[in-house]
C-alpha positions, 0 to 999 in steps of 0.5 A: 469491518468490510474490506474496501475495493481498494484493500481487495485489489491487493490480492495477486498484485506485485509488491510495490514496497520491495524493501525486504530481501525476502520480498515476494509477489502474489499471495502474501501481498496486501494493502499496507496502510502508511502513516498519515494524519488520518491515522490515530490510535485504533484507526488506520490511514484512509485507503488512498494512503497506502501501497501494496506490500508482501508479508516481509515488506509490510513487516518492515513498514510496520516496524518503521524500517522503511525510508520515506522515499521508498514509502512515497515511491510505493504509494505513487506506484500503487495509486497509478495502478488503482487509477488504471483499475478504475478504483480511484480517479482524478481530474487532469490539470 
């Protein structure tokens, strides 16, 4: 599977999850897919349902050890970055 521009955009980014005491920015940050209605067995959520996460925070997310408020905050922060990078857009109200 070819990595999307959104997934590639995580390279070198700051971790937006920030839930692990071992949280680190940069090299280990990847795009982490969160649980959503589009996720299923053998399928990840679509790329707008995710956030930037370092290795340690990603492990916690995959182990269901992250509070839903932290997941929502991280997803919103990531989506703002994606808008600023021109990778997603929205129409104003």
